[in-house]
TORSE-587689 format. One record per residue (C-alpha): residue number from 1; residue in three letters; y, z, x. Coordinates in nm, 3 decimals. Layout:
<vexnu resi="NUM" resn="ALA" Y="Y" Z="Z" X="X"/>
...
This chain:
<vexnu resi="1" resn="UNK" Y="0.000" Z="0.000" X="0.000"/>
<vexnu resi="2" resn="UNK" Y="0.248" Z="0.095" X="0.272"/>
<vexnu resi="3" resn="UNK" Y="0.188" Z="-0.217" X="0.483"/>
<vexnu resi="4" resn="UNK" Y="0.283" Z="-0.431" X="0.183"/>
<vexnu resi="5" resn="UNK" Y="0.574" Z="-0.216" X="0.063"/>
<vexnu resi="6" resn="UNK" Y="0.766" Z="-0.172" X="0.393"/>
<vexnu resi="7" resn="UNK" Y="0.810" Z="-0.544" X="0.474"/>
<vexnu resi="8" resn="UNK" Y="0.924" Z="-0.606" X="0.118"/>
<vexnu resi="9" resn="UNK" Y="1.175" Z="-0.322" X="0.146"/>
<vexnu resi="10" resn="UNK" Y="1.293" Z="-0.441" X="0.489"/>
<vexnu resi="11" resn="UNK" Y="1.342" Z="-0.800" X="0.374"/>
<vexnu resi="12" resn="UNK" Y="1.546" Z="-0.703" X="0.068"/>
<vexnu resi="13" resn="UNK" Y="1.803" Z="-0.496" X="0.262"/>
<vexnu resi="14" resn="UNK" Y="2.104" Z="-0.621" X="0.452"/>
<vexnu resi="15" resn="UNK" Y="2.200" Z="-0.497" X="0.799"/>
<vexnu resi="16" resn="UNK" Y="2.431" Z="-0.216" X="0.686"/>
<vexnu resi="17" resn="UNK" Y="2.166" Z="-0.082" X="0.445"/>
<vexnu resi="18" resn="UNK" Y="1.909" Z="-0.082" X="0.725"/>
<vexnu resi="19" resn="UNK" Y="2.147" Z="0.110" X="0.950"/>
<vexnu resi="20" resn="UNK" Y="2.217" Z="0.359" X="0.673"/>
<vexnu resi="21" resn="UNK" Y="1.841" Z="0.403" X="0.615"/>
<vexnu resi="22" resn="UNK" Y="1.785" Z="0.461" X="0.987"/>
<vexnu resi="23" resn="UNK" Y="2.065" Z="0.719" X="0.991"/>
<vexnu resi="24" resn="UNK" Y="1.914" Z="0.898" X="0.691"/>
<vexnu resi="25" resn="UNK" Y="1.571" Z="0.903" X="0.856"/>
<vexnu resi="26" resn="UNK" Y="1.717" Z="1.039" X="1.182"/>
<vexnu resi="27" resn="UNK" Y="1.913" Z="1.304" X="0.991"/>
<vexnu resi="28" resn="UNK" Y="1.599" Z="1.412" X="0.805"/>
<vexnu resi="29" resn="UNK" Y="1.414" Z="1.434" X="1.137"/>
<vexnu resi="30" resn="UNK" Y="1.685" Z="1.660" X="1.279"/>
<vexnu resi="31" resn="UNK" Y="1.687" Z="1.877" X="0.964"/>
<vexnu resi="32" resn="UNK" Y="1.311" Z="1.930" X="0.994"/>
<vexnu resi="33" resn="UNK" Y="1.348" Z="1.994" X="1.367"/>
<vexnu resi="34" resn="UNK" Y="1.616" Z="2.257" X="1.309"/>
<vexnu resi="35" resn="UNK" Y="1.412" Z="2.422" X="1.033"/>
<vexnu resi="36" resn="UNK" Y="1.111" Z="2.434" X="1.266"/>
<vexnu resi="37" resn="UNK" Y="1.317" Z="2.586" X="1.546"/>
<vexnu resi="38" resn="UNK" Y="1.459" Z="2.846" X="1.307"/>
<vexnu resi="39" resn="UNK" Y="1.104" Z="2.932" X="1.198"/>
<vexnu resi="40" resn="UNK" Y="0.993" Z="2.966" X="1.560"/>
<vexnu resi="41" resn="UNK" Y="1.292" Z="3.191" X="1.636"/>
<vexnu resi="42" resn="UNK" Y="1.211" Z="3.412" X="1.336"/>
<vexnu resi="43" resn="UNK" Y="0.851" Z="3.440" X="1.451"/>
<vexnu resi="44" resn="UNK" Y="0.959" Z="3.536" X="1.804"/>
<vexnu resi="45" resn="UNK" Y="1.198" Z="3.801" X="1.671"/>
<vexnu resi="46" resn="UNK" Y="0.929" Z="3.945" X="1.445"/>
<vexnu resi="47" resn="UNK" Y="0.682" Z="3.960" X="1.736"/>
<vexnu resi="48" resn="UNK" Y="0.942" Z="4.141" X="1.947"/>
<vexnu resi="49" resn="UNK" Y="1.007" Z="4.390" X="1.667"/>
<vexnu resi="50" resn="UNK" Y="0.633" Z="4.442" X="1.618"/>
<vexnu resi="51" resn="UNK" Y="0.593" Z="4.522" X="1.989"/>
<vexnu resi="52" resn="UNK" Y="0.878" Z="4.774" X="1.961"/>
<vexnu resi="53" resn="UNK" Y="0.707" Z="4.939" X="1.662"/>
<vexnu resi="54" resn="UNK" Y="0.374" Z="4.946" X="1.849"/>
<vexnu resi="55" resn="UNK" Y="0.544" Z="5.108" X="2.147"/>
<vexnu resi="56" resn="UNK" Y="0.698" Z="5.377" X="1.926"/>
<vexnu resi="57" resn="UNK" Y="0.366" Z="5.459" X="1.761"/>
<vexnu resi="58" resn="UNK" Y="0.138" Z="5.427" X="2.066"/>
<vexnu resi="59" resn="UNK" Y="0.149" Z="5.795" X="2.162"/>
<vexnu resi="60" resn="UNK" Y="0.077" Z="5.904" X="1.805"/>
<vexnu resi="61" resn="UNK" Y="-0.227" Z="5.677" X="1.786"/>
<vexnu resi="62" resn="UNK" Y="-0.366" Z="5.777" X="2.128"/>
<vexnu resi="63" resn="UNK" Y="-0.325" Z="6.152" X="2.084"/>
<vexnu resi="64" resn="UNK" Y="-0.457" Z="6.147" X="1.724"/>
<vexnu resi="65" resn="UNK" Y="-0.160" Z="6.350" X="1.596"/>
<vexnu resi="66" resn="UNK" Y="-0.191" Z="6.162" X="1.268"/>
<vexnu resi="67" resn="UNK" Y="-0.543" Z="6.128" X="1.130"/>
<vexnu resi="68" resn="UNK" Y="-0.518" Z="5.920" X="0.814"/>
<vexnu resi="69" resn="UNK" Y="-0.367" Z="5.573" X="0.755"/>
<vexnu resi="70" resn="UNK" Y="-0.122" Z="5.690" X="0.487"/>
<vexnu resi="71" resn="UNK" Y="0.041" Z="5.944" X="0.719"/>
<vexnu resi="72" resn="UNK" Y="0.046" Z="5.687" X="1.001"/>
<vexnu resi="73" resn="UNK" Y="0.218" Z="5.435" X="0.772"/>
<vexnu resi="74" resn="UNK" Y="0.470" Z="5.699" X="0.662"/>
<vexnu resi="75" resn="UNK" Y="0.544" Z="5.794" X="1.023"/>
<vexnu resi="76" resn="UNK" Y="0.578" Z="5.427" X="1.117"/>
<vexnu resi="77" resn="UNK" Y="0.828" Z="5.367" X="0.837"/>
<vexnu resi="78" resn="UNK" Y="1.027" Z="5.673" X="0.944"/>
<vexnu resi="79" resn="UNK" Y="1.036" Z="5.561" X="1.309"/>
<vexnu resi="80" resn="UNK" Y="1.133" Z="5.205" X="1.212"/>
<vexnu resi="81" resn="UNK" Y="1.417" Z="5.341" X="0.998"/>
<vexnu resi="82" resn="UNK" Y="1.540" Z="5.552" X="1.291"/>
<vexnu resi="83" resn="UNK" Y="1.528" Z="5.247" X="1.520"/>
<vexnu resi="84" resn="UNK" Y="1.719" Z="5.043" X="1.262"/>
<vexnu resi="85" resn="UNK" Y="1.993" Z="5.306" X="1.236"/>
<vexnu resi="86" resn="UNK" Y="2.014" Z="5.339" X="1.614"/>
<vexnu resi="87" resn="UNK" Y="2.046" Z="4.963" X="1.664"/>
<vexnu resi="88" resn="UNK" Y="2.288" Z="4.903" X="1.377"/>
<vexnu resi="89" resn="UNK" Y="2.523" Z="5.198" X="1.439"/>
<vexnu resi="90" resn="UNK" Y="2.756" Z="5.027" X="1.687"/>
<vexnu resi="91" resn="UNK" Y="2.789" Z="4.696" X="1.495"/>
<vexnu resi="92" resn="UNK" Y="2.876" Z="4.891" X="1.179"/>
<vexnu resi="93" resn="UNK" Y="3.118" Z="5.104" X="1.380"/>
<vexnu resi="94" resn="UNK" Y="3.293" Z="4.789" X="1.506"/>
<vexnu resi="95" resn="UNK" Y="3.312" Z="4.652" X="1.149"/>
<vexnu resi="96" resn="UNK" Y="3.442" Z="4.988" X="1.023"/>
<vexnu resi="97" resn="UNK" Y="3.715" Z="4.989" X="1.290"/>
<vexnu resi="98" resn="UNK" Y="3.814" Z="4.636" X="1.182"/>
<vexnu resi="99" resn="UNK" Y="3.827" Z="4.731" X="0.814"/>
<vexnu resi="100" resn="UNK" Y="4.011" Z="5.056" X="0.892"/>
<vexnu resi="101" resn="UNK" Y="4.265" Z="4.859" X="1.097"/>
<vexnu resi="102" resn="UNK" Y="4.315" Z="4.626" X="0.800"/>
<vexnu resi="103" resn="UNK" Y="4.359" Z="4.917" X="0.555"/>
<vexnu resi="104" resn="UNK" Y="4.607" Z="5.099" X="0.781"/>
<vexnu resi="105" resn="UNK" Y="4.806" Z="4.785" X="0.860"/>
<vexnu resi="106" resn="UNK" Y="4.809" Z="4.668" X="0.497"/>
<vexnu resi="107" resn="UNK" Y="4.916" Z="5.009" X="0.367"/>
<vexnu resi="108" resn="UNK" Y="5.200" Z="5.029" X="0.621"/>
<vexnu resi="109" resn="UNK" Y="5.328" Z="4.676" X="0.552"/>
<vexnu resi="110" resn="UNK" Y="5.222" Z="4.655" X="0.183"/>
<vexnu resi="111" resn="UNK" Y="5.035" Z="4.328" X="0.242"/>
<vexnu resi="112" resn="UNK" Y="4.702" Z="4.392" X="0.069"/>
<vexnu resi="113" resn="UNK" Y="4.725" Z="4.051" X="-0.097"/>
<vexnu resi="114" resn="UNK" Y="4.721" Z="3.858" X="0.235"/>
<vexnu resi="115" resn="UNK" Y="4.402" Z="3.681" X="0.336"/>
<vexnu resi="116" resn="UNK" Y="4.333" Z="3.786" X="0.696"/>
<vexnu resi="117" resn="UNK" Y="4.085" Z="3.502" X="0.748"/>
<vexnu resi="118" resn="UNK" Y="4.342" Z="3.245" X="0.634"/>
<vexnu resi="119" resn="UNK" Y="4.593" Z="3.391" X="0.881"/>
<vexnu resi="120" resn="UNK" Y="4.330" Z="3.378" X="1.157"/>
<vexnu resi="121" resn="UNK" Y="4.302" Z="3.000" X="1.108"/>
<vexnu resi="122" resn="UNK" Y="4.639" Z="2.975" X="1.286"/>
<vexnu resi="123" resn="UNK" Y="4.449" Z="3.017" X="1.616"/>
<vexnu resi="124" resn="UNK" Y="4.205" Z="2.734" X="1.543"/>
<vexnu resi="125" resn="UNK" Y="4.228" Z="2.357" X="1.548"/>
<vexnu resi="126" resn="UNK" Y="4.283" Z="2.213" X="1.200"/>
<vexnu resi="127" resn="UNK" Y="4.175" Z="1.859" X="1.110"/>
<vexnu resi="128" resn="UNK" Y="4.315" Z="1.650" X="0.826"/>
<vexnu resi="129" resn="UNK" Y="4.009" Z="1.612" X="0.603"/>
<vexnu resi="130" resn="UNK" Y="4.231" Z="1.537" X="0.301"/>
<vexnu resi="131" resn="UNK" Y="4.317" Z="1.187" X="0.425"/>
<vexnu resi="132" resn="UNK" Y="4.123" Z="0.935" X="0.211"/>
<vexnu resi="133" resn="UNK" Y="4.128" Z="0.675" X="0.494"/>
<vexnu resi="134" resn="UNK" Y="3.869" Z="0.886" X="0.681"/>
<vexnu resi="135" resn="UNK" Y="3.598" Z="0.827" X="0.420"/>
<vexnu resi="136" resn="UNK" Y="3.371" Z="0.541" X="0.313"/>
<vexnu resi="137" resn="UNK" Y="3.116" Z="0.485" X="0.039"/>
<vexnu resi="138" resn="UNK" Y="2.749" Z="0.424" X="0.126"/>
<vexnu resi="139" resn="UNK" Y="2.495" Z="0.389" X="-0.158"/>
<vexnu resi="140" resn="UNK" Y="2.762" Z="0.532" X="-0.389"/>
<vexnu resi="141" resn="UNK" Y="2.799" Z="0.847" X="-0.178"/>
<vexnu resi="142" resn="UNK" Y="3.130" Z="0.926" X="-0.009"/>
<vexnu resi="143" resn="UNK" Y="3.074" Z="0.994" X="0.362"/>
<vexnu resi="144" resn="UNK" Y="3.300" Z="1.071" X="0.655"/>
<vexnu resi="145" resn="UNK" Y="3.359" Z="0.740" X="0.836"/>
<vexnu resi="146" resn="UNK" Y="3.583" Z="0.855" X="1.122"/>
<vexnu resi="147" resn="UNK" Y="3.678" Z="1.191" X="1.265"/>
<vexnu resi="148" resn="UNK" Y="4.013" Z="1.300" X="1.116"/>
<vexnu resi="149" resn="UNK" Y="4.324" Z="1.355" X="1.326"/>
<vexnu resi="150" resn="UNK" Y="4.451" Z="1.703" X="1.409"/>
<vexnu resi="151" resn="UNK" Y="4.717" Z="1.854" X="1.184"/>
<vexnu resi="152" resn="UNK" Y="5.049" Z="1.897" X="1.363"/>
<vexnu resi="153" resn="UNK" Y="5.141" Z="2.251" X="1.467"/>
<vexnu resi="154" resn="UNK" Y="4.790" Z="2.393" X="1.511"/>
<vexnu resi="155" resn="UNK" Y="4.672" Z="2.599" X="1.692"/>
<vexnu resi="156" resn="UNK" Y="4.966" Z="2.834" X="1.697"/>
<vexnu resi="157" resn="UNK" Y="5.017" Z="3.204" X="1.762"/>
<vexnu resi="158" resn="UNK" Y="5.228" Z="3.402" X="1.518"/>
<vexnu resi="159" resn="UNK" Y="5.313" Z="3.758" X="1.611"/>
<vexnu resi="160" resn="UNK" Y="5.328" Z="3.855" X="1.241"/>
<vexnu resi="161" resn="UNK" Y="4.954" Z="3.782" X="1.213"/>
<vexnu resi="162" resn="UNK" Y="4.851" Z="3.978" X="1.523"/>
<vexnu resi="163" resn="UNK" Y="4.682" Z="4.251" X="1.318"/>
<vexnu resi="164" resn="UNK" Y="4.486" Z="3.986" X="1.124"/>
<vexnu resi="165" resn="UNK" Y="4.368" Z="3.831" X="1.451"/>
<vexnu resi="166" resn="UNK" Y="4.239" Z="4.167" X="1.575"/>
<vexnu resi="167" resn="UNK" Y="4.079" Z="4.258" X="1.241"/>
<vexnu resi="168" resn="UNK" Y="3.894" Z="3.928" X="1.206"/>
<vexnu resi="169" resn="UNK" Y="3.765" Z="3.941" X="1.564"/>
<vexnu resi="170" resn="UNK" Y="3.635" Z="4.297" X="1.513"/>
<vexnu resi="171" resn="UNK" Y="3.470" Z="4.213" X="1.181"/>
<vexnu resi="172" resn="UNK" Y="3.308" Z="3.891" X="1.309"/>
<vexnu resi="173" resn="UNK" Y="3.189" Z="4.047" X="1.636"/>
<vexnu resi="174" resn="UNK" Y="3.042" Z="4.339" X="1.446"/>
<vexnu resi="175" resn="UNK" Y="2.868" Z="4.108" X="1.200"/>
<vexnu resi="176" resn="UNK" Y="2.725" Z="3.893" X="1.479"/>
<vexnu resi="177" resn="UNK" Y="2.610" Z="4.198" X="1.674"/>
<vexnu resi="178" resn="UNK" Y="2.434" Z="4.326" X="1.364"/>
């Protein structure tokens, strides 16, 4: 079936459709590759965490302090919870400092309605994605045809947004460390 269908499909398409089909196939390949790599990373992290749990419970198993599986499971859950709190304390502390900085700064300046993440964008490059000349239609789908130009005036540093810059960095670093 496939050896009859593919030549028929290839002969009925023009050059731009073939290119678009090749691009779609390559994109699907990369999506599956990325999903596979994410799965492998999750497996490696879980193996590392399992080794840490085994290390914590090794002495209990060797010395026979706990004799039944239910007590061993309960002790394992308790030790895993302690490890979780120990590892997540500093990231949460960093996030709490960022949020506390935002609350103090906003209460002093009465700016609770400001979006700190929107103010942080001042430090980043901003592209003009709103320009319709940057897009094209392929198979009825609007796709980005060329990379948009940078918006004038970005990146820029505004001293009024200094607290927002610090708050966002603390919150993002804490979230990534978690």
